[in-house]
C-alpha positions in Angstrom: 0.0 0.0 0.0 1.2 3.5 -0.8 2.2 5.8 2.0 -0.2 8.4 0.5 -3.9 8.8 0.3 -5.4 10.6 -2.7 -8.7 12.4 -2.5 -10.8 15.5 -3.2 -9.7 18.3 -0.9 -11.9 19.1 2.2 -12.3 22.4 4.1 -10.2 20.9 6.8 -7.3 20.7 4.4 -7.1 24.5 3.9 -4.2 25.1 6.3 -2.1 22.4 4.7 -2.8 23.6 1.2 -2.0 27.2 2.2 1.3 26.0 3.5 2.2 24.3 0.3 1.0 27.1 -2.0 2.7 29.8 0.0 6.1 28.0 0.3 9.1 30.2 -0.4 9.9 30.5 -4.2 13.3 31.9 -5.2 13.2 34.7 -7.8 15.8 37.1 -9.1 17.4 38.6 -6.0 14.6 37.8 -3.6 12.4 35.0 -2.2 8.6 35.3 -2.7 5.6 33.6 -1.1 2.5 33.3 -3.3 -0.1 33.3 -0.6 -3.9 32.7 -0.8 -5.0 33.9 2.6 -7.4 33.7 4.2 -8.5 30.5 2.4 -7.2 28.6 -0.7 -10.8 27.8 -1.7 -11.6 31.5 -2.2 -8.9 31.8 -4.8 -9.8 28.4 -6.3 -13.3 29.7 -7.1 -11.7 32.7 -8.9 -9.2 30.7 -11.1 -11.9 28.1 -11.9 -15.6 28.4 -12.4 -15.9 24.8 -11.1 -12.8 24.0 -8.9 -11.7 20.4 -8.5 -9.0 20.4 -5.9 -7.1 17.1 -5.2 -4.7 16.5 -2.4 -2.3 13.8 -1.3 -2.1 13.1 2.4 0.1 10.9 4.6 -1.4 7.6 5.8 0.7 7.8 9.0 -2.2 9.1 11.0 -1.4 12.8 10.7 -3.4 13.2 7.4 -0.8 15.9 6.5 -1.3 17.4 3.1 1.9 16.8 1.0 0.6 17.6 -2.5 -2.2 19.6 -4.2 -3.5 20.4 -7.7 -6.6 22.1 -9.0 -8.0 20.3 -12.1 -11.2 22.3 -12.3 -12.9 23.7 -15.4 -13.9 27.0 -16.8 -16.0 28.0 -19.9 -13.8 29.2 -22.7 -14.1 29.6 -26.4 -12.2 27.0 -28.5 -12.3 27.7 -32.2 -15.1 30.2 -31.4 -17.3 27.6 -29.7 -17.9 27.7 -25.9 -17.0 24.6 -23.9 -15.8 23.6 -20.4 -12.1 23.1 -20.5 -9.9 21.7 -17.6 -7.2 24.1 -16.4 -4.5 22.4 -14.4 -3.0 24.8 -11.8 -1.4 25.2 -8.4 0.4 21.8 -8.4 2.6 21.8 -5.4 4.5 18.9 -3.8 6.2 19.1 -0.4 10.0 19.3 -0.9 10.4 16.4 1.5 8.4 14.2 -0.9 9.8 15.3 -4.2 11.9 13.0 -6.3 10.1 9.8 -5.1 7.0 8.0 -6.3 4.5 10.6 -5.1 4.3 12.3 -8.5 3.4 9.0 -10.1 0.7 8.3 -7.6 -0.6 11.9 -7.8 -1.2 11.6 -11.5 -3.7 8.8 -10.9 -6.6 11.1 -10.1 -5.7 13.2 -13.0 -5.9 10.2 -15.3 -9.2 9.2 -13.8 -10.6 12.7 -14.6 -9.3 12.8 -18.1 -9.5 9.3 -19.3 -8.8 8.9 -23.0 -11.2 11.6 -24.2 -10.2 14.8 -22.5 -7.3 17.2 -22.4 -6.3 20.2 -20.2 -4.5 23.5 -20.3 -1.7 24.6 -18.1 1.0 27.3 -18.0 4.5 26.7 -16.6 6.9 29.6 -15.9 10.2 29.6 -17.7 12.0 29.9 -14.4 10.4 26.6 -13.2 13.0 24.4 -14.9 12.3 21.4 -12.6 8.6 21.2 -13.6 9.4 21.7 -17.3 12.0 19.0 -17.2 9.6 16.6 -15.5 6.6 17.2 -17.8 8.7 17.1 -20.9 9.0 13.4 -20.2 5.2 13.1 -20.4 3.7 9.7 -21.1 6.2 8.0 -18.8 5.2 6.6 -15.4 1.6 7.7 -15.8 2.4 11.4 -16.5 0.3 13.1 -19.2 1.9 14.1 -22.5 2.5 17.8 -22.6 2.4 19.6 -25.9 3.9 23.1 -25.9 1.8 25.7 -27.7 3.1 29.2 -27.4 4.9 31.5 -24.9 2.9 33.8 -22.7 4.4 37.0 -21.3 3.1 38.5 -18.0 4.0 42.2 -17.8 4.2 44.3 -14.6 3.7 47.8 -15.8 5.3 50.5 -13.6 5.3 53.7 -15.7 3.9 55.3 -18.9 5.4 57.6 -21.5 2.9 60.3 -22.6 1.4 60.2 -26.0 -1.2 62.1 -27.9 -4.7 60.8 -27.4 -6.8 59.7 -30.4 -9.6 62.2 -30.8 -11.9 59.6 -32.4 -11.9 57.5 -29.2 -13.9 58.1 -26.1 -13.3 56.3 -22.7 -15.9 56.0 -20.0 -16.7 53.9 -17.0 -19.0 50.9 -17.4 -22.6 50.8 -15.9 -25.2 48.1 -15.5 -26.8 49.3 -18.7 -23.6 48.3 -20.6 -23.6 44.6 -19.6 -25.4 43.3 -22.7 -23.0 45.2 -25.0 -20.0 44.0 -22.9 -21.1 40.4 -23.2 -21.7 40.7 -26.9 -18.2 42.2 -27.3 -16.6 39.2 -25.6 -18.4 36.9 -28.0 -17.2 39.0 -30.9 -13.6 38.8 -29.6 -13.8 35.0 -29.7 -13.4 35.3 -33.4 -9.8 36.6 -32.7 -8.8 34.9 -29.5 -8.4 31.2 -28.6 -9.3 30.1 -25.0 -10.9 33.4 -24.3 -13.1 32.9 -21.1 -16.8 33.1 -21.9 -17.4 36.1 -19.6 -20.9 37.0 -18.5 -20.6 40.4 -16.7 -23.9 39.9 -15.1 -21.9 37.7 -12.7 -20.0 40.8 -11.6 -23.4 42.4 -10.7 -24.5 39.3 -8.9 -21.2 39.0 -6.9 -20.4 35.5 -8.3 -17.3 34.0 -6.8 -15.6 33.8 -10.2 -15.6 37.6 -10.3 -14.5 38.1 -6.6 -12.9 41.5 -6.1 -14.5 43.1 -9.2 -17.2 45.7 -9.5 -18.8 47.0 -12.7 -17.4 50.4 -12.0 -13.9 48.9 -12.2 -14.3 48.5 -15.9 -13.6 51.0 -18.6 -15.1 51.0 -22.1 -13.5 52.5 -25.2 -15.8 53.6 -28.0 -15.3 54.7 -31.6 -18.2 56.6 -33.1 -20.4 55.3 -30.3 -19.4 51.6 -30.9 -17.6 49.6 -28.3 -14.0 48.8 -29.5 -12.2 47.9 -26.2 -12.9 47.1 -22.6 -11.0 46.1 -19.5 -11.0 46.4 -15.8 -8.8 46.9 -12.7 -8.8 43.9 -10.4 -8.0 44.1 -6.7 -7.1 40.6 -5.6 -5.4 41.2 -2.2 -8.4 39.9 -0.3 -7.7 36.4 -1.5 -4.3 36.4 -3.2 -1.0 38.0 -2.1 2.7 38.1 -3.1 4.8 38.4 0.0 8.5 39.1 0.0 10.1 36.6 2.4 13.7 37.8 2.0 16.3 39.5 -0.2 19.7 38.5 -1.3 22.4 40.7 0.3 23.0 42.9 -2.7 19.4 43.7 -3.3 18.8 44.2 0.5 21.5 46.8 0.4 20.1 48.5 -2.7 16.4 48.4 -1.7 16.3 51.8 0.1 18.0 53.5 -2.8 15.7 51.8 -5.3 12.6 52.8 -3.3 13.8 56.5 -3.3 14.2 56.2 -7.1 10.6 54.9 -7.5 9.3 57.8 -5.5 10.8 60.1 -8.2 10.2 58.0 -11.3 7.3 55.8 -10.2 7.3 52.1 -10.0 6.8 49.1 -7.7 8.4 49.7 -4.3 10.0 46.9 -2.5 8.6 46.3 1.0 10.6 45.2 4.0 10.9 41.5 4.4 7.5 40.1 5.4 5.6 42.8 3.5 3.5 42.3 0.3 4.0 43.8 -3.1 1.4 46.4 -4.1 0.0 45.8 -7.6 -3.3 45.3 -9.4 -4.3 42.8 -12.1 -6.2 43.7 -15.2 -9.3 41.8 -16.2 -10.5 41.1 -19.8 -8.3 43.7 -21.5 -9.9 43.1 -25.0 -9.7 44.8 -28.3 -9.3 43.5 -31.9 -5.7 42.3 -32.3 -5.0 44.9 -35.0 -6.7 47.8 -33.2 -3.7 49.2 -31.4 -5.2 52.6 -31.0 -8.1 51.3 -29.0 -5.9 49.0 -26.9 -3.5 52.0 -26.2 -6.4 54.2 -25.2 -7.7 51.4 -22.8 -4.3 50.7 -21.2 -3.6 54.4 -20.8 -6.9 55.0 -19.1 -6.5 52.0 -16.8 -3.0 53.2 -15.9 -4.2 56.7 -15.2 -7.0 55.4 -13.0 -4.5 53.2 -11.1 -2.1 56.2 -10.6 -4.9 58.5 -9.4 -5.5 56.1 -6.5 -1.8 55.8 -5.6 -1.3 52.4 -7.3 2.2 51.4 -8.2 2.0 48.6 -10.8 -0.5 46.9 -13.1 -0.2 43.3 -14.5 -1.5 41.7 -17.7 -0.6 38.7 -19.8 -0.4 38.4 -23.6 0.6 35.7 -25.9 4.0 36.3 -27.5 2.4 36.6 -31.0 -0.3 39.1 -29.9 0.4 42.3 -32.0 -0.9 44.4 -29.1 2.4 43.8 -27.3 3.7 46.7 -29.4 1.6 49.1 -27.3 3.4 48.1 -24.1 6.6 49.7 -25.4 5.2 52.9 -24.0 5.3 51.5 -20.5 8.1 50.8 -18.2 7.7 47.2 -17.3 9.1 43.9 -16.0 8.3 40.7 -17.9 8.0 37.0 -16.9 7.7 34.4 -19.6 5.9 31.0 -19.4 4.9 28.3 -21.8 1.3 27.3 -22.5 0.7 23.6 -22.8 -2.1 21.3 -23.8 -1.8 18.0 -22.0 -3.6 14.6 -22.4 -3.1 10.9 -22.1 -4.5 10.5 -25.6 -3.1 12.9 -28.3 -5.9 11.9 -30.7 -8.4 13.8 -28.5 -6.6 17.2 -28.8 -8.5 19.8 -30.8 -7.4 21.0 -34.2 -6.9 24.6 -33.2 -7.5 27.4 -35.7 -4.0 28.9 -36.1 -5.4 32.3 -37.0 -6.6 32.9 -33.5 -4.3 34.3 -30.8 -4.2 32.6 -27.4 -5.8 34.6 -24.6 -4.5 34.6 -21.0 -6.1 36.2 -18.0 -3.2 37.0 -15.7 -5.4 37.0 -12.6 -6.5 33.4 -13.3 -3.1 31.8 -14.3 
């Protein structure tokens, strides 16, 4: 018998899951903790419309959580058609149990959920060399086969160069009366973007868990001659998701006060004392036609100005590496993190034949 029990997560597992998810992660010059306080299950209901959290626990009587993964689903557009797609995320294995048989055992519930007819999406950061090396061996020892799709770049914007506004474009705050037009715009954008979430902004009005932290007044609409041509929102996630700085390497610790003085002059993301959290907002559904850089620039400029007016320091969004709208971000000072988008399955024959003309869409607040 295995030393591990595999099962669907229970509310009583919350503390163990939070420990795994918030474990120290080394980055360039500092160590971060990606926390989900006060409850992992709050954030799971944001990343997935229908979460499916699986844990591995020890059979030694402690029932300690030593691994977790979320294999829930969300409604997205695939080749323009809406369907429920599994998104694999938050896989964590306790360091004391890495390198053994746990990964093999832990993929058994994944295989049970997928069978030979389903596939799932996932994104693995470029810096996560260990995971990429492991999953590149897909198909061995019960691990799914991972097929790389394209790179996804997550930008942290920290400043904006001024530019002349387009007189033909008007930007305003969304209201409840705009919800039908916003929903129709999302459906229209599915002609351009692959894996675009099938957003229904009535859920924002209702306070659905999938839209936790969002209000309709957080969204801006860009119009050209009275017609909607771009939309997007500012998303405050600190009530359920935080990035904590656990420590600095000596050189960065010494430079931190001088860097923070520089950000007060130039603007930017200030570095807190060890134990503090980074102050940034996510974007939500930053949508425009891929070739409409004027509308996208107007949207991003307006979102940045609204953020700055409230004292915000940084704004995050994710774009596929072949999204032409990336050119607009040259106007922003930014840091970038790259990951790889994968489709994974136990049966390659069930993978969809994707329309190559569509650009993959990624919501940074749900990665």
